[in-house]
TORSEDO-816531 format. One record per atom (N, C-alpha, C): x, y, z; residue in one letter. Coordinates in steps of 0.02 Angstrom, whole numbers, padded with zeros to 5 digits, always signed. Atoms other than C-alpha are relative to their C-alpha. Layout:
<atoms>
XYZA;...
</atoms>
This chain:
<atoms>
-00034+00040-00051X;+08161+05345+04653X;-00042-00080+00012X;+00058+00037+00011X;+08094+05170+04645X;+00003-00037+00052X;+00001+00019-00043X;+08007+05079+04785X;+00047-00059-00014X;-00009+00092-00034X;+08053+04903+04867X;-00042-00029+00005X;+00045+00042-00026X;+07955+04778+04851X;+00018-00042+00067X;-00018+00051-00061X;+07928+04681+05004X;-00022-00051-00007X;+00038+00077+00003X;+07901+04489+05017X;-00028-00001+00038X;+00024+00015-00065X;+07788+04437+05128X;+00033-00070+00001X;+00002+00064-00015X;+07839+04284+05222X;-00034-00053+00025X;+00063+00059-00024X;+07731+04118+05222X;+00043-00016+00091X;-00012+00026-00060X;+07720+04083+05402X;-00019-00073+00034X;+00000+00047+00020X;+07737+03910+05385X;-00016-00047+00080X;+00016+00037-00075X;+07706+03865+05589X;-00093+00041+00014X;+00055-00025+00023X;+07535+03957+05544X;-00037-00029-00028X;+00022+00046+00068X;+07503+03843+05390X;-00003-00074+00051X;+00008+00050-00028X;+07538+03697+05485X;-00061-00036+00067X;+00033-00011-00066X;+07457+03726+05640X;-00092-00014-00036X;+00081-00003+00017X;+07298+03744+05524X;-00025-00046-00051X;+00023+00056+00014X;+07311+03612+05427X;-00024-00070+00038X;+00034+00047-00072X;+07301+03501+05590X;-00043-00004+00042X;+00082-00007-00015X;+07152+03588+05646X;-00046-00022-00054X;+00042+00011+00066X;+07062+03531+05471X;+00011-00074-00006X;-00017+00073+00012X;+07138+03343+05501X;-00048-00040+00065X;+00067+00011-00104X;+07070+03364+05710X;-00100-00034-00032X;+00051+00018-00006X;+06908+03402+05631X;-00042-00047-00050X;+00003+00045+00056X;+06909+03290+05495X;-00008-00067+00023X;+00018+00071-00036X;+06952+03150+05603X;-00052-00020+00047X;+00039-00003-00053X;+06833+03197+05736X;-00074-00013-00040X;+00048+00024+00043X;+06689+03199+05596X;-00014-00063+00003X;-00008+00062+00013X;+06719+03048+05554X;-00017-00064+00056X;+00034+00040-00039X;+06705+02967+05711X;-00050-00005+00007X;+00070-00003-00023X;+06558+03046+05764X;-00044-00038-00064X;+00057+00006+00048X;+06458+03004+05613X;+00006-00095-00002X;+00003+00066+00001X;+06530+02821+05634X;-00011-00037+00093X;+00058-00001-00031X;+06454+02840+05789X;-00037-00051+00024X;+00066+00007+00019X;+06341+02699+05810X;-00020-00019+00081X;+00047+00015-00063X;+06189+02676+05951X;+00035-00088+00048X;-00022+00073-00068X;+06248+02524+06097X;-00070-00033+00002X;+00057+00027-00017X;+06108+02535+06194X;-00061+00050+00010X;+00086-00010+00036X;+05909+02551+06180X;-00017-00006+00082X;+00048-00005-00071X;+05812+02576+06357X;-00052+00029+00001X;+00044-00029-00006X;+05635+02594+06356X;-00042-00014+00050X;+00049-00009-00036X;+05509+02628+06498X;-00053+00029-00029X;+00055-00022+00011X;+05336+02663+06526X;-00041-00031-00057X;+00058+00053+00035X;+05259+02532+06410X;-00037-00034+00012X;+00044+00068+00001X;+05150+02411+06411X;-00037-00023-00041X;+00043+00035+00088X;+05033+02388+06254X;+00055-00002-00056X;-00052+00019+00022X;+05173+02409+06162X;+00059-00035+00011X;-00047+00057-00021X;+05319+02287+06157X;+00060+00039-00022X;-00065-00036+00021X;+05491+02345+06152X;+00037+00005-00064X;-00039+00020+00073X;+05561+02279+05976X;-00051+00071-00040X;+00041-00042+00045X;+05385+02378+05911X;+00014+00072+00004X;-00019-00085-00006X;+05456+02563+05986X;+00054+00005-00033X;-00053-00021+00047X;+05636+02515+05926X;-00016+00006-00094X;+00027-00027+00070X;+05566+02497+05754X;-00042+00046-00040X;+00037-00089+00025X;+05448+02644+05742X;+00071+00038+00034X;-00043-00067-00024X;+05602+02742+05815X;+00045-00002-00065X;-00052+00000+00065X;+05725+02669+05649X;+00057-00013+00041X;-00058+00007-00027X;+05844+02615+05764X;+00020-00102+00017X;+00009+00080-00002X;+05824+02422+05758X;+00053-00008-00031X;-00064+00029+00014X;+05993+02414+05672X;+00061+00018+00026X;-00038-00020-00056X;+06084+02509+05805X;+00027+00052-00061X;-00040-00003+00069X;+06134+02629+05653X;+00051+00075+00049X;-00034-00051-00004X;+06236+02812+05665X;-00019+00034+00064X;+00063-00028-00041X;+06168+02898+05835X;+00016+00085-00034X;+00019-00079+00001X;+06230+03072+05777X;-00053-00005-00072X;+00063-00009+00046X;+06117+03051+05624X;-00073-00015+00002X;+00047-00002-00039X;+05983+03006+05733X;-00012+00036+00056X;+00014-00067-00066X;+05950+03151+05854X;-00050-00019+00028X;+00068-00010-00056X;+05827+03151+05991X;-00056-00008-00042X;+00047-00044+00042X;+05722+03251+05872X;-00024-00045-00055X;+00039+00045+00070X;+05702+03140+05725X;-00019-00077+00030X;+00032+00066-00027X;+05697+02971+05843X;-00078+00033+00024X;+00086-00028-00028X;+05548+03074+05930X;-00063+00001-00052X;+00072-00010+00069X;+05444+03111+05770X;-00006-00057-00043X;+00028+00088+00030X;+05452+02937+05699X;-00053-00023+00038X;+00044+00023-00062X;+05377+02887+05881X;-00073+00023-00019X;+00093-00022-00004X;+05237+03002+05870X;-00049-00007-00069X;+00044+00016+00035X;+05171+02958+05728X;-00047-00083-00020X;+00017+00049-00030X;+05120+02794+05793X;-00077+00015+00053X;+00056-00013-00046X;+04919+02821+05864X;+00001-00026+00063X;+00005+00028-00094X;+04947+02751+06021X;+00081+00018+00044X;-00062-00021-00071X;+05109+02829+06094X;-00051+00074-00036X;+00012-00083-00004X;+05034+03017+06144X;+00061+00026-00012X;-00067-00029+00003X;+05205+03064+06195X;+00058-00028+00036X;-00085+00033+00006X;+05406+03030+06210X;+00015+00038+00018X;-00077-00055-00024X;+05574+03096+06295X;+00035-00039-00033X;-00074+00058+00002X;+05726+03029+06212X;+00054+00057+00017X;-00071-00043-00042X;+05880+03078+06290X;+00054-00040-00016X;-00078+00050+00022X;+06057+02996+06247X;+00047+00025+00050X;-00058-00014-00070X;+06218+02987+06391X;+00046-00053-00042X;-00066+00008+00066X;+06386+02973+06305X;-00026-00035-00056X;+00002-00008+00092X;+06298+02979+06113X;-00028-00070-00014X;+00013+00057+00023X;+06282+02793+06117X;-00063-00046+00011X;+00039+00013-00027X;+06147+02770+06232X;-00052+00013+00010X;+00100-00038+00011X;+05939+02782+06206X;-00014-00014+00035X;+00058+00014-00065X;+05825+02820+06347X;-00046+00013-00034X;+00089-00024+00018X;+05631+02822+06286X;-00037+00002+00033X;+00054-00006-00079X;+05505+02854+06415X;-00064+00014-00057X;+00049+00016+00029X;+05360+02825+06321X;-00075+00041+00051X;+00045-00025-00024X;+05187+02924+06361X;-00069-00042-00036X;+00021+00025+00054X;+05066+02781+06279X;-00086+00035+00020X;+00096-00014-00026X;+04864+02814+06227X;-00021-00057-00010X;+00042+00089-00013X;+04810+02634+06259X;-00050+00024-00010X;+00068+00030-00013X;+04663+02557+06232X;-00023+00010+00065X;+00016-00002-00045X;+04556+02596+06352X;-00071-00055-00007X;+00074+00016+00008X;+04368+02512+06295X;+00005-00025-00095X;+00052+00028+00061X;+04280+02410+06155X;-00062+00067+00007X;+00074-00036-00009X;+04121+02527+06113X;-00037-00010-00069X;+00031+00052+00045X;+04001+02406+06033X;-00069+00053-00047X;+00046-00051+00026X;+03891+02559+05982X;+00031+00035-00086X;-00029-00003+00047X;+04039+02598+05880X;+00034-00061-00057X;-00035+00050+00016X;+04112+02455+05834X;+00097+00036-00016X;-00072+00004-00019X;+04279+02519+05884X;+00038+00012+00062X;-00022+00014-00046X;+04410+02528+06013X;+00005+00051+00018X;-00027-00047-00010X;+04449+02678+06096X;+00042+00028+00052X;-00069+00006-00057X;+04605+02733+06174X;-00009+00085+00041X;+00002-00045-00050X;+04656+02854+06317X;-00030+00085-00041X;+00032-00041+00029X;+04637+03022+06207X;-00084-00004-00025X;+00070-00002+00026X;+04471+02988+06150X;+00002-00029-00083X;+00035+00024+00050X;+04510+02935+05971X;-00028-00066+00008X;+00032+00059+00021X;+04428+02791+05886X;+00042-00019-00043X;-00038+00017+00035X;+04509+02653+05791X;-00024-00069-00020X;+00031+00064+00025X;+04457+02499+05690X;+00040-00043+00035X;-00054+00060-00018X;+04542+02369+05795X;-00034-00007+00060X;+00035+00030-00063X;+04472+02267+05942X;+00081-00047+00013X;-00035+00003-00045X;+04594+02259+06084X;-00004-00037+00047X;+00051+00025-00118X;+04589+02144+06253X;-00002+00053+00060X;-00003-00043-00064X;+04521+02285+06333X;-00078-00027+00024X;+00053+00017-00005X;+04350+02281+06425X;-00095+00048-00053X;+00048-00010+00043X;+04196+02294+06300X;-00069+00052-00001X;+00058-00060-00004X;+04061+02443+06331X;-00065-00032-00033X;+00044+00029+00003X;+03911+02352+06301X;-00074+00052-00048X;+00059-00037+00026X;+03777+02503+06255X;+00005+00083-00015X;-00029-00056+00028X;+03778+02669+06219X;+00010+00049+00062X;-00016-00055-00048X;+03838+02802+06324X;-00014+00076+00005X;-00021-00062+00030X;+03779+02977+06329X;+00063+00044+00022X;-00040-00048+00016X;+03851+03128+06267X;+00015+00043+00058X;+00000-00033-00066X;+03827+03207+06436X;+00073-00026+00043X;-00046+00017-00061X;+03951+03080+06526X;+00029-00035-00030X;-00050+00002+00017X;+04064+03021+06394X;+00050+00006+00008X;-00060-00017-00032X;+04191+03126+06392X;+00018-00011+00099X;+00015+00039-00029X;+04181+03086+06554X;+00041-00068+00031X;+00010+00090-00033X;+04186+02898+06592X;+00061-00017-00062X;-00095+00020+00030X;+04358+02904+06429X;+00059+00015+00059X;-00092-00022-00049X;+04462+03026+06563X;-00008-00041+00059X;+00005+00057-00047X;+04395+02904+06705X;+00030-00047+00014X;-00069+00033-00003X;+04462+02761+06624X;+00060-00002-00013X;-00067-00007+00015X;+04611+02847+06585X;+00041-00023+00063X;-00028+00003-00068X;+04643+02861+06777X;+00008-00064+00029X;+00018+00074-00050X;+04624+02641+06810X;+00073+00006-00028X;-00069+00018-00007X;+04783+02556+06846X;+00006-00081-00082X;+00007+00059+00075X;+04818+02445+06674X;-00041-00080+00070X;+00006+00082-00047X;+04814+02274+06811X;-00077+00039+00018X;+00090-00018-00017X;+04615+02358+06870X;-00022-00037-00073X;+00037+00006+00063X;+04576+02379+06677X;-00017-00071-00017X;+00003+00072-00001X;+04639+02203+06655X;-00057-00038+00011X;+00041+00030-00063X;+04510+02132+06783X;-00059+00038-00040X;+00093+00008+00045X;+04334+02211+06676X;+00005-00023-00082X;+00025+00046+00062X;+04256+02088+06559X;-00038+00059-00054X;+00048-00037+00056X;+04115+02209+06501X;-00012+00055+00055X;+00034-00061-00032X;+04035+02369+06547X;-00054+00025-00031X;+00065-00013+00038X;+03852+02430+06528X;-00033+00076+00033X;+00035-00064-00029X;+03790+02597+06554X;-00046-00006+00021X;+00057+00018-00038X;+03674+02576+06685X;-00079+00051+00051X;+00029-00051-00020X;+03575+02727+06727X;-00083-00003+00031X;+00104+00019-00034X;+03413+02727+06858X;-00036+00032+00000X;+00032-00068-00037X;+03298+02858+06955X;+00042+00026+00015X;-00028-00033-00063X;+03414+02886+07066X;+00055+00021-00024X;-00072+00005+00032X;+03582+02883+06962X;+00004+00011-00071X;-00015+00033+00084X;+03572+02934+06796X;+00070-00001-00016X;-00052+00005+00035X;+03750+02915+06769X;+00042-00090+00025X;-00016+00087-00046X;+03775+02717+06843X;+00027-00038-00066X;-00034+00055+00043X;+03884+02570+06766X;-00002-00038+00040X;+00026+00052-00024X;+03845+02398+06789X;+00088-00040-00016X;-00088+00024+00026X;+04060+02306+06780X;-00015-00050+00018X;-00005+00070-00011X;+04063+02136+06753X;+00080-00021-00007X;-00078+00037-00030X;+04234+02053+06825X;+00014-00041-00034X;-00012+00064+00042X;+04338+01939+06742X;+00007-00047+00070X;+00007+00022-00060X;+04333+01863+06912X;-00054-00032+00036X;+00056+00036-00035X;+04150+01819+06931X;-00036+00057+00011X;+00057-00064-00022X;+04088+01991+06998X;-00027+00046-00019X;+00038-00068+00016X;+03979+02132+06990X;+00029+00061+00028X;-00057-00027-00036X;+04052+02301+07022X;-00072+00077-00028X;+00035-00076+00010X;+03906+02464+07023X;+00027+00039+00009X;-00055-00033+00001X;+04001+02626+07008X;-00039+00064-00033X;+00037-00064+00018X;+03963+02811+06951X;+00073+00044-00022X;-00050-00032+00043X;+04064+02933+06870X;+00031+00047+00066X;-00030-00023-00051X;+04103+02995+07055X;+00053-00008+00027X;-00014+00042-00021X;+04147+02854+07115X;+00061-00063-00024X;-00023+00050+00041X;+04240+02763+06968X;+00098+00001+00041X;-00056+00002-00062X;+04421+02795+07094X;-00005-00035+00022X;-00004+00069-00047X;+04361+02666+07221X;+00051-00076-00040X;-00033+00036+00048X;+04412+02535+07062X;+00070-00022+00011X;-00094+00000-00003X;+04599+02558+07096X;+00005-00031+00050X;-00026+00022-00064X;+04563+02474+07260X;-00039-00045+00012X;+00042+00071-00003X;+04463+02339+07186X;+00026-00065+00046X;-00016+00055+00005X;+04588+02208+07237X;+00031-00005+00070X;-00016-00013-00067X;+04608+02280+07417X;-00073-00027+00029X;+00067+00004-00042X;+04425+02295+07452X;-00029-00066+00006X;+00003+00057+00027X;+04425+02112+07361X;+00005-00047+00052X;-00033+00047-00056X;+04521+02044+07524X;-00028-00022+00026X;+00054+00022-00058X;+04401+02091+07638X;-00075-00030-00023X;+00057-00002+00013X;+04254+02021+07551X;-00005-00092+00002X;+00012+00074-00006X;+04182+01833+07565X;+00023-00046-00088X;-00010+00046+00068X;+04251+01702+07450X;-00049-00029-00027X;+00065+00018+00055X;+04099+01693+07333X;+00000+00062-00022X;-00020-00057+00046X;+04068+01795+07195X;-00076+00061+00017X;+00022-00040-00004X;+03935+01927+07230X;-00017+00091-00066X;-00004-00072+00062X;+03866+02124+07155X;+00058+00040+00073X;-00015-00081-00053X;+03979+02271+07265X;-00024+00032-00057X;+00024-00073+00007X;+03910+02420+07264X;+00049+00059+00034X;-00047-00062-00023X;+04035+02559+07246X;-00023+00053-00023X;+00040-00069+00038X;+03916+02700+07166X;-00017+00021+00063X;+00028-00024-00047X;+03844+02720+07347X;+00045-00043+00063X;-00037+00022-00047X;+03966+02656+07496X;+00050-00076-00047X;-00024+00087+00015X;+04056+02468+07478X;-00033-00043+00007X;+00060+00056-00049X;+03904+02354+07542X;+00015-00053-00091X;+00013+00061+00030X;+03925+02176+07454X;-00057-00051-00009X;+00062+00038+00007X;+03773+02059+07394X;+00034-00067-00017X;-00016+00053+00026X;+03809+01884+07373X;-00032-00033-00035X;+00037+00024+00037X;+03747+01808+07236X;-00011-00088+00006X;+00035+00063-00020X;+03644+01647+07264X;-00012-00050-00025X;
</atoms>
């Protein structure tokens, strides 16, 4: 006795559902790929300009957001020596937020004819930063960089020249020439006082002089 062949019925409803799902995926993928960056917000940059960062990030022409992931943008930015770290995030896929931690220039070192950055790296550039006139001993060089890195940009901009000027009492004393015509003595342990320079100056006579921040805050008027 021959067995009857059972015909399989095509479930057109399932086929239709599958086709609809495929179409939705294609349309959605196309939409996302064509979704472009519309806004770029940059924070915490002082040395690098907004446009420089946008160009470094590779998004100056506001390209596809999906094709430029947060990680890709971050990797591009970290290739620049003046960027120490960066956080990239997006809102609604089209708004890009870039928070920069700059590896900013701290001083120009006459001893090497190079500019020293926040992480201690030296570059063959002369930036608008204080000039260190002479050699700083290895004992205090790294500490000096560390303390310079803690200074507010507004204070750093007020320093013209720095001289390593130890004496018999203090082997890590520095003499700073300020852009306002004053001189300041400081050492590694009292470097933090420089961030209060503007406040301290408000209580000083309206004459140029020498401010001793290495011990106390005495001020000697230059006659």
